[in-house]
N, C-alpha and C positions, 0 to 999 in steps of 0.2 A: 566478405559479403553476408550475408542476411539471404537463408535458403529460403521462401515464400514456399515451396514442395515440401519440403523439409516439417515445417511447421502446418503444413494443411494434413499431411499425412501423419501425425502424432495427435491431430484432435479430434474429439472422442464429442461433442457438443453438438445441438442441434443448432445451434445461432453465434456462441458467444467464439466470437474471434472468425466467423463462416463468411464477412465482406470485409475483405484486407484492403489496407490502405498504404502504402510503405515511402517515406520522403529519405533521398539521402540527409538532408538538411529541412530542416523547418522555425519558425518564431519557438514556439512549443505546439508538445503533440493536441493538449487544450484548445487552442486555438483552429489547429484544423480539425481535432472534431466535432469542433462546436458548425467549425463551416459545413462539413459535413452533414451535420443533425438538420439542419438550415434548410438543406437541401433533400432532405427527406430519407437519410440514409437508414436504415432498417433496426432493429433492436441487436446490441452483439457486435454492430462496427468495432472494430479494430483501427485503430490511428497510429501507426509506429514509422519513428526517424532513429535515424543514427545515428544524428548529431542535435540540438537544439541549442537557436542562438539567444534562448532568452528565459529559460526554464526558472521555474519560482516552487518555490515550497510555502511550506505553511505558512500565514501572517504575509505575503509579499516576502519574503526570504527569495533569493536567488540561487535557483539550484542550481550544484555544477554538474554538468551534461556534457563529457567531451566526448568527440565523434566515435565510432565504432567500440565496438570489445562490449558493450552495457546494453542493457533495454531500456529505453524512454517511450512509453506507451499509451495511451489515452481510449479508452471503450465509451462507443455510447449504449446507455443502459436504456430503456422500455420498458417497467415493472409494474407489477402490481404497488399500489401503494403501502402496504405491507411490508414487502419486499425490499420496495425504494428505502421508508425507513431504518433499515435493517441494515442496509450496505454500510456503515461506519466498523459495521462488526462481521460481516459478510466477506468485505472487498480482502483486509487485511489478512483475514483467516486463510481465504484462498491462496492470497498471496504465501501465507505460512508456512501451506500446509507442503506448497510448487515446491518452495526451495527447501525444505525436509527429503522433499524424493529424491535428491542432488547428492543427498547426505550430511549434510549441513543442520548443524542441531539451534535451527532458528527457532527464535519465541517472539512476542508480540509484545514491543513495549505500547503500551498505553499512549495514547489511541491507534493509532496506526503506522504506527513504526516495525520496521522487521530486521530484528537485531539480530548475529550470531556471535555467543560470550556478550561478550561488556563493546563491541562493534555493532555500528548499523550498516546494514549493506540495503535494507530498501526503505523510500521515503512513500508515501500513499500522500496524493490530495484529491479529496471528493467536492464536486463542484454538483449544485444538486438545486433544482427548481420544478415549479408549474409550467409544463409547458399547454399548449392549445388541447394540445392529445393525450393529457395525463404528466406524473410526475417523468421527469427525467433528468438524466445522472452521467456525467463523466467522471468517473476514476481515475486520475492520471498517475501512474506508477515507473518511478524509475528505480531500478534495481543496478547492483554493482557486479558484475557480471563477472570479466575475464580483464578488468580494466585493474589499474592500482589508485585507488583515493587518497593515497597516502602520498602520494608527488603533490598535493594542494595541502597548502602548508595549514590552512584553515582546517580540513580533513583527519589533519598528521593524525592527529589523537583520539580520534571518535569514529571514525571509517573502517570499514574494511570493504574485500570484494568476494565473493565464493571463490575464484582462484586462487585469493589470500587463502583463504579458510579450510579448504578442501587440499590444497596441492597440486590440484593439478586444471587444465582446461573441462569447460563446463560450455556445453552443447546450447546455444540460445534461443535455439528452436525449440528445442526438447521442454527447456525453461517456460517460453512464453506459452506453447499448447497447454502444459499442466498449469499453468493459470486460470486460463479458459476455463479447461475440463472441473477443477475444483472450484474456479467461481459457479459455476453453471450448477453447480452439486450443491452449495453453501444457498445460494438466493431459495434453495426448493424445501431446504428443512423447515420444520418445524423450529419457532422462536427457541423452546427452549432446549432443543438439540443445538441448535446453533449457535446460544452461547453459552452454552454448557462446553463447547469446545474452544470454543474461543476465551474461555475462563483457563481450561489446560493448559492452552498453551501461551500464558500470560507471563512475561517476567516480571512484574512487578507489585502481584501478590505476595504479601506477607514482609514484602522490602521497606525501607526506608527511601523518600521520596520529599523533593522538595517540585512545588506547585507554582507556578510562573500566572497570575490572572494577570491578565492585557489592563496595563493602564493601573492596576497594583502592587501590592508590596507582597513576595514571596512568601510562603509559609512552608511547613514541613510536618510531616507527620508520616505514618505508617499506612500504606494500603492494603485495605481489609478486604474488599470485594468487588467485584464488579456486577454492576446492577442487571437486571434484565432487559435493561433500555442499552448495554453497553456503559453506563455511565461511572464512574471510577466511583467509590467509597474509599475516603481516607481520614485515620482515627487524626485530630490534630494534636501535635504537643501538650497544647492549650488545654486540653481535655474537650471532645465532643466530636463527634463525627461529620464528616461533611461531603455533601454529592459535588463531585465536580465533572460539569458535561464539557466544558470547552475551555481548558489552557493547555500551556506547555509544562508537560510532567518530566524531571529529571529524578534520577534514578540513580540516589549513591552507592558505591560501591560496594559489590558481592564481598 
């Protein structure tokens, strides 16, 4: 059972994670967080569930989220316009740093998945909008902590958990607090420092990638740099460079 007390004791933030809502099960933590925001929940509100019955990933895919053992949560963020626009960089950076604090050699797979080695350990989905009071964002995060995603046939070859990677149990409360701590730090960084840290943890730079644009044919090339706004620049095999703002990117085996 998740201990709210241990989580709160590990928090070092002023706002992120301080207002905490826990559910044994919910449709999705994104839906839960939106309901809280509609009711006036403050900046930094954290919605956590042990199980999601309808978890979703990028492009409407289902998100495998069995009960217990892992972390499924969504934050309510009410930030300045500049910090709001930088969330596709600051959120994965914060999660990656928190996972690395556990001893895992985690990196960011553009745009916002976290991998350990050649396997995915975390998925991130950020819903954002302009509300009546300004920018409003809902980063939904799922981290495979102590479960075994390889028991799912669709994930057997691509996913891992921190327990599998480290060979030990990981305290979820400490990990979740670390994500909140790192996120509050990241959103306050100047843009150049933020992007520099993101680049330093990227697993795609210098590697062969295949870009899968929505509704278009995939194409391949080498990931050469990450722009200041977090977009990926790829040198296409047929020549020239292309900036990728929104697409699935698969990485060739190292």
